[in-house]
N, C-alpha and C positions, 0 to 999 in steps of 0.2 A: 504494500500500500504506500502511495506517495504521502510524504509528511514534510512539515516545515519545522525547522529548529529555530526557535526565537529566543532572543535575549530581551527581557522586559525590565526596564529600569525607571524608577520614579525620579523625575527631574527635580532638581533643587532640594533634594531630600537628604538631610543629615541627622542621624546616621543613615548611611546609604541603604537602600532596599532594592534588590533586584532578584529576578528569577530566570533560569534557563528552562524553557519548556519545549517539548516536542509534541506535535499534534497532527492528526490526519488532515490532509489537504482538502478533503471533501466538506469540511464544516463551513457554516455561514458566519458572517460577522456577528450575528446575534449569539451564536454558539461560542465564538471567540471571546465575546464579552463575558460570557459565563466562565470560560476557562481562566481569563485574567482575574475575575473576581475570586475564584477558588484558589488560584495560585498565590495571589497577593494576600488574601485573607480579608477581603472587603465583605460588606454585608448586603450588597446589591440594593441599596435604599435610595439611590439618586439616579438622575438621568446621565446619559453618556453620549459620546460621539467618537468616531474615528476620522482622522484627517490624513488624506493620501495625496500624492502628486503635488507636494509643496502647496497644500491647501486648495488645489483646484477641484478635488473630489472629497466630499464628506459623506460618511455613512452615519446616519442619524438614528438615535433611539426612536422607536415607533411613535412615541408620544410627541416627539419634536418634529418628526418628518412632515406630517400633514400641515402644521403651522408654517414651517419653513417653505414648503412647496407652494402654499397659497400666497405667501409673501413674495416669493420669486416670480410667480405668475403676474402679480401686480407690477413688480419692477419691470418685467419684460414688456408690459403694455405701455410704458412711459416713453416719451420722446428722449432723445439723447440729452437734450438740454435739461429736462426735468429729472432724468436719472442722475445726472451729475450733482444735483442738489440733495440727493438722498444720502443718509448716513453710511450706507454700505452699498455703493453702486455695483461692486464686484459680484454681489449676490445674483444679478441677472444672468451671469455666465457660469456660475458655479454648478458643478455636477453633483446633484444630490441623489443619494441612493438609500433604499431601505435596508435594514440590518439583515434581511434574509438573503442578500446577495452573497454568493460564494466567494470565499477568500482567494480561491485558486484563480479567479478571474483577474486579480489585482496584484498579488504578491509575487515578487521576484527576488532571487538571491542578491544580497547586498543592499536591498531596499531598507530604508528607515521611515517609519510612519508613526503617528501618534494616536493614543487612546486617551481621551479626557473623561474623567469621572468626577461627578459632582460639580455642577457649574457655579456653585457658590465658593467651594474650597479650591476648585481648579487643580485637581491632581492630574498632572500631565505624565503619562507613561510613554517613554520613548521605546519603540519596538524595532529591533534590528533583525532582519531575516538573515540568519547566520549561514544556514545551509538548507538544501533541499534533499531529503532522503528518498530513495526509491523503493526500499524494502523494509518499511516499518511494519512490524508484525502485529502490533496491538490496534484495536479499533477505538481507542480512547486516548486522551492526552495524558502526559506525565510531566511532572516537575523533575528535572534531572539534577539541578543544583540550585543553590540560593545564597544570597547574602543579606544579612539583616533580619529583623523580626517582622512584626506586623505593623502596618500603618494604622492610624487612629481616625475613625469616622468623626466628622463634625468638630474638628479641633482647630479649624482655620487654615487648613492646607499645610504645605511645607513649613511656612514660618511658625505656625502654631505647634506643629510636630517638634520642630527644633527647640522651641521655647519650653515645651513639656519636658524634654530630655534635660535641658539646662536646669530647670527648676528642681526636677526630681533627683538630680544628681547631688543636690546639696540640701540636706535636712534642715539646715539653718536658714535657708532662703525664706524671706517673709511670705512668699506665696505657697510654700511647700504644703502646709496643712490643707489649705483650700483646694489646691490642685489634687492632692491625694484623695480627698473626699469626692471630688468630681470624677476622677478616673475610675474605670473598671479595675478591680483588683488584678486582673490578668493582662493589663495593658502592655506590660513588658515581657510577656511570656515568650520563650524561645520559639522559633519557627518549627512547626511539626511537619516534616517532609512526608512521613508515612501517612499521616492523616489526610494531607492534601491529595496524595495519590490514591488512597482508598476511596476518597470522596469522588474523584474524577472517574475512576473505574466503575463505581456504582451508579453515578448519576449523569455522566457525560459521554457515555458510550454511543458510537454510531451503530446503526443496524447493519449486520453483515448482509452483503448482497448474495 
């Protein structure tokens, strides 16, 4: 089975968080979203998008797609003069796709693209297509290696994540007690590679042809 080897790294994140994942080439971007959620340890509680081709193509969460497509249709109806006055005139030419598009239509070896999760916290994942495998035996994704623990939902993005680590590294910090009471007790748990892969095999399998 054809498969993609991907390096997924959270941008601007200190301590660094990254995963190396292999996954079947037959999956959709919606399924890739679920793979990233499981590999990173997210809770899948926010909207997302993929940005390809230096921002010329966007794969949008289904909830966002309809609104963006309607807005694009309006932009495309404007004259050149009126379009130039709009806040984002490039939207008229943007290629917008639904998440059920297959990744194999877009991904190539050496390509780098982005996955953005939570439009408030703006967690940007840089994804590097490291290799294309031709004889992958499994019909589900796997995390092969990792760096760092788990990101934290609703913490203010990378700046908030870094601030949490700064405060919690010093029990004498004036914000330490408040921060500790707000955080989940397992916020700094080490990454569980076995759990991630058991989950993927159980819930993210492709049907055998």
